[in-house]
C-alpha positions in Angstrom: 37.8 -16.4 22.9 38.2 -14.2 19.8 39.2 -10.6 20.0 39.4 -8.2 17.1 40.8 -4.8 18.2 41.2 -1.8 16.0 43.5 1.2 16.7 45.0 4.1 14.9 42.0 6.3 14.3 41.9 10.0 14.9 41.6 13.5 13.5 43.6 14.3 10.4 43.5 17.2 7.9 42.5 16.7 4.3 45.4 15.3 2.3 46.9 13.7 5.4 47.6 10.1 6.2 46.6 7.6 8.9 47.4 3.9 9.5 44.8 1.7 11.1 45.8 -1.5 12.8 43.7 -4.5 13.6 45.0 -7.1 16.1 43.3 -10.5 16.1 43.6 -13.2 18.8 41.8 -16.4 19.4 41.8 -17.4 15.7 44.3 -19.1 13.3 45.0 -15.7 11.8 46.7 -16.9 8.6 43.7 -18.9 7.6 41.3 -15.9 7.7 40.5 -13.3 5.1 40.7 -9.9 6.7 39.1 -6.6 5.8 37.9 -3.2 6.7 34.4 -1.7 6.5 33.4 1.8 7.3 30.2 3.5 8.2 29.8 7.2 7.8 27.0 9.2 9.5 23.7 8.8 7.7 25.2 6.3 5.1 25.2 2.6 4.6 28.1 0.4 5.6 30.8 0.3 2.9 33.4 -2.3 2.2 36.7 -0.5 2.0 39.4 -3.2 1.5 39.9 -6.9 1.8 42.9 -9.2 1.9 42.8 -12.9 1.5 44.7 -15.4 3.5 47.1 -15.6 0.6 47.6 -11.8 0.6 45.5 -10.8 -2.4 44.0 -7.4 -1.9 40.9 -5.7 -3.2 39.6 -2.2 -2.8 36.5 -0.1 -3.1 36.6 2.2 -6.1 36.4 5.2 -3.8 39.7 4.4 -2.1 41.7 2.8 -4.9 45.1 4.4 -5.3 44.9 6.0 -1.8 44.5 3.1 0.6 46.7 0.0 1.1 45.7 -3.0 3.1 48.4 -5.4 4.3 48.8 -8.2 6.8 51.5 -9.5 9.1 50.8 -13.2 9.8 53.6 -13.4 12.3 52.0 -10.6 14.4 48.4 -11.4 13.7 47.8 -7.9 12.5 46.2 -6.3 9.5 46.8 -2.7 8.5 45.1 -0.1 6.5 47.3 2.7 5.3 45.2 5.6 4.3 46.7 8.4 2.2 45.4 11.5 0.6 42.5 11.5 3.0 39.3 13.4 2.1 36.5 14.6 4.3 34.3 11.9 2.8 36.5 9.3 4.3 35.2 10.3 7.7 33.6 7.3 9.3 33.9 4.6 11.9 36.2 1.9 10.5 35.6 -1.7 11.4 37.9 -4.6 11.0 36.7 -8.1 10.4 38.0 -11.6 10.1 36.3 -14.1 7.9 36.6 -17.8 7.4 33.5 -20.0 7.7 32.1 -17.4 10.1 33.1 -13.9 10.8 34.3 -11.7 13.8 34.2 -8.0 14.1 36.0 -5.3 16.1 34.3 -2.4 17.9 35.5 0.2 15.4 37.8 3.2 15.4 36.7 6.7 14.4 38.5 8.5 11.6 37.7 12.2 11.1 39.1 14.1 8.2 38.6 17.8 8.7 40.5 21.1 8.6 
């Protein structure tokens, strides 16, 4: 059985940092592309960052230079380091794993507010 579990969300002030983690089990992690989506209230889902099985990363324009995605294949974990956070980064962040199909986590709330 596949499990995708996000953690690390919370409340942070503008300009602050958070690191999200996503632990995957039940899949051959190193064979999967991993990524993060987010959904803000009243907005459509937005792809934030992706990382291929080879470690190649890509980012939405809105987070380039502020967010870093990385993966640890030994631990079956993908991370999203979020720096210089802005109120518009407030959203539920979802982790996914993709190969021929995809699996999703339940999401973790990130709130950027003073």
